[in-house]
C-alpha positions in Angstrom: -14.8 -9.9 -13.8 -14.4 -10.4 -17.5 -14.1 -14.1 -18.7 -10.8 -13.3 -20.4 -9.3 -12.3 -17.0 -10.6 -15.4 -15.3 -9.2 -17.6 -18.0 -5.8 -15.8 -17.8 -5.8 -16.1 -14.1 -6.6 -19.8 -14.3 -3.8 -20.3 -16.8 -1.3 -18.6 -14.5 -2.2 -20.7 -11.5 -2.3 -23.9 -13.5 1.2 -23.2 -14.6 2.3 -22.5 -11.0 0.8 -25.7 -9.6 1.9 -27.9 -12.4 0.2 -30.9 -13.7 -0.7 -32.3 -10.3 -3.8 -31.3 -8.4 -2.8 -29.3 -5.4 -4.7 -29.8 -2.1 -6.7 -26.7 -1.2 -5.1 -24.6 1.5 -5.9 -21.5 3.5 -3.2 -18.9 3.2 -3.2 -16.4 6.1 -2.0 -13.0 5.1 -1.3 -9.9 7.2 -1.2 -6.7 5.1 -0.9 -3.0 5.4 -3.6 -0.8 3.9 -1.9 0.8 0.8 -2.3 -2.3 -1.3 -5.7 -3.2 0.0 -7.8 -1.9 -2.9 -5.7 -4.0 -5.3 -5.7 -7.1 -3.2 -9.4 -7.2 -2.5 -9.8 -7.8 -6.3 -6.8 -10.0 -6.8 -7.5 -12.4 -4.0 -10.9 -13.6 -5.5 -9.2 -14.2 -8.8 -6.5 -16.3 -7.3 -9.1 -18.2 -5.1 -11.3 -19.1 -8.1 -8.4 -20.1 -10.3 -6.4 -22.1 -7.6 -9.0 -23.5 -5.2 -7.0 -22.0 -2.3 -8.5 -19.7 0.2 -6.8 -16.4 1.2 -7.6 -15.1 4.6 -6.3 -11.6 4.7 -6.3 -9.0 7.5 -5.5 -5.3 6.9 -4.3 -2.6 9.2 -2.2 0.5 9.1 1.5 -0.1 8.9 2.3 0.8 12.5 -0.6 -1.2 13.8 0.2 -4.3 11.8 3.9 -4.2 12.7 2.9 -4.0 16.3 0.6 -7.0 15.9 3.4 -9.0 14.4 5.9 -8.0 17.1 3.4 -9.1 19.7 2.8 -12.5 18.3 0.4 -12.4 15.3 0.9 -15.4 13.1 0.3 -16.2 9.5 1.9 -17.2 6.2 2.7 -13.9 4.5 3.2 -10.3 5.4 2.4 -7.7 2.7 3.9 -4.3 3.3 6.5 -1.7 2.3 10.2 -1.8 2.8 9.8 0.7 5.6 8.3 -2.1 7.7 9.9 -5.2 6.1 13.4 -4.1 6.9 13.0 -3.7 10.7 10.9 -6.8 11.0 13.6 -8.8 9.1 16.2 -7.5 11.5 14.1 -8.6 14.4 13.6 -12.1 13.0 9.9 -11.6 12.5 10.1 -12.3 8.8 12.0 -15.0 6.9 15.2 -13.6 5.4 15.5 -13.7 1.7 11.8 -14.6 1.1 10.5 -11.2 0.2 9.2 -10.7 -3.4 8.3 -7.2 -4.6 5.1 -6.9 -6.6 4.1 -3.2 -6.6 5.6 0.2 -6.4 3.6 3.2 -4.9 4.0 7.0 -5.2 3.0 9.7 -2.7 0.5 12.3 -3.8 -1.4 15.5 -2.7 -5.1 16.0 -2.5 -7.6 18.8 -1.6 -11.3 18.7 -0.9 -13.4 18.3 -4.0 -13.9 21.6 -5.7 -11.3 23.5 -3.7 -8.6 25.5 -5.5 -5.7 23.2 -6.5 -2.3 24.5 -5.3 0.6 24.6 -7.7 2.9 21.7 -6.7 4.8 21.5 -10.0 8.2 22.1 -8.5 9.7 21.5 -5.0 9.8 25.3 -4.4 6.1 25.7 -5.3 5.2 22.6 -3.3 7.0 24.1 -0.3 5.0 27.4 -0.7 1.7 25.5 -1.0 2.3 23.7 2.3 3.3 26.9 4.1 0.2 28.7 2.7 -2.2 25.9 3.8 -3.9 26.4 7.2 -4.0 22.7 7.9 -2.1 19.6 6.5 -2.8 16.0 7.0 -0.5 13.0 6.5 -0.3 9.5 8.1 2.1 7.8 10.4 2.7 5.1 7.8 5.2 4.6 5.0 4.2 7.8 3.2 4.2 9.7 6.4 7.7 8.6 7.1 8.6 10.0 3.7 6.7 13.2 4.3 8.6 13.9 7.5 11.9 13.5 5.6 10.7 15.8 2.8 9.6 18.5 5.3 13.0 18.4 6.9 14.6 18.7 3.6 12.5 21.7 2.7 13.2 23.3 6.1 9.6 23.6 7.1 9.2 20.8 9.7 8.4 23.1 12.6 6.0 25.2 10.5 4.0 22.2 9.4 4.0 20.5 12.8 1.8 23.3 14.2 -0.9 22.7 11.6 -0.7 18.9 11.2 -4.0 17.1 11.5 -3.4 13.4 12.1 -5.9 10.8 10.9 -7.8 8.9 13.6 -6.9 5.2 13.9 -6.8 3.6 10.5 -8.7 6.4 8.9 -7.3 7.4 5.5 -5.8 10.9 5.1 -8.3 11.5 2.2 -11.2 11.2 4.7 -9.7 14.0 6.8 -9.6 16.2 3.7 -13.0 15.2 2.5 -14.7 16.4 5.7 -12.8 19.7 5.6 -10.5 19.1 8.6 -7.4 19.6 6.5 -6.8 21.8 3.4 -4.1 19.6 2.0 -3.8 15.8 2.4 -0.7 13.8 1.6 -0.9 10.0 1.2 0.0 7.2 -1.2 -2.0 7.7 -4.4 -3.5 4.2 -4.0 -5.0 5.3 -0.7 -6.3 8.6 -2.1 -8.1 7.2 -5.2 -10.9 5.2 -3.5 -12.1 8.0 -1.2 -14.9 10.3 -2.5 -15.0 14.0 -1.8 -11.5 14.9 -2.8 -9.5 16.0 -5.8 -6.0 14.6 -6.4 -3.7 17.4 -7.3 -0.8 15.1 -8.3 2.3 13.3 -7.2 5.2 14.8 -5.3 7.3 16.9 -7.7 10.8 16.0 -9.0 13.2 14.4 -6.7 11.0 14.9 -3.7 9.2 11.7 -4.9 10.2 8.3 -3.6 9.1 4.9 -4.8 7.6 2.9 -2.0 8.2 -0.8 -2.8 5.6 -3.4 -1.6 6.6 -7.0 -1.1 5.1 -10.3 0.1 7.4 -11.9 2.7 7.1 -15.2 4.5 6.3 -15.2 8.2 8.4 -17.6 10.3 5.4 -19.7 11.4 4.0 -20.2 8.0 2.3 -23.7 7.5 1.4 -23.1 3.8 4.7 -22.3 2.1 3.8 -24.0 -1.2 0.4 -22.3 -1.6 1.8 -19.1 -0.3 4.5 -19.2 -2.9 1.8 -19.7 -5.6 -0.1 -16.6 -4.4 3.1 -14.5 -4.3 3.9 -15.5 -7.9 0.3 -14.7 -8.9 0.8 -11.2 -7.5 3.3 -10.7 -10.3 1.2 -12.2 -13.1 -0.4 -10.1 -15.9 -4.0 -10.4 -14.5 -2.8 -9.1 -11.1 -0.6 -6.4 -12.7 -3.7 -5.0 -14.5 -5.5 -4.5 -11.2 -2.5 -3.1 -9.4 -2.2 -0.5 -12.2 -5.9 0.4 -12.0 -5.7 0.9 -8.3 -2.9 3.5 -8.5 0.2 1.5 -8.0 2.8 0.3 -10.5 3.2 -3.5 -10.9 6.7 -5.0 -10.7 
């Protein structure tokens, strides 16, 4: 990491912690996978600048939500509104504690070197999906959005017959890269790190939806102060630069 970024990160954390020396803490974070690529770079920056340790576990949205519902504990949950809202209603997250730090868009990919379908308008996107022999999308936040889009386009039944689901926490891009699906649909931040694919582009026009990612306090948190410093750091300029690089938009 460039020295200038480390200095900037240290300055941000110093401001957050104030003039006193904070006791080092371990912050336990449970996160969904769309923000993983950004967080694996942001966490070491925060750790070096603050002296705190961030112990973060990632899983797909549905798997992580199930873990929290069945008793997984920690200090923060990082995930999209699609999961934050039901967990808040169930009392599994602390109401009013959520802080947005990134926005994510859904995109389309094909296998590297394959012809790129025209998805420039909703009508052309619809035609491309109908023309494809196989289509893959996840059961996570982007998958929820895809299902809604397919219903809106009137092609839910047609796509259902050629849907190839990822296995476990496998990214959609991996399904496309090995040739098991002609078209893959996932959050752009989850398409970018996978080799063997070409990203065609984001959903066209009003078919697109911003997926908001927030850090929210878990009820059993024992590190509220350190956790708050980490959340604020997620919205700092050093973190924003990484979030942008990894295919999301910083808040």
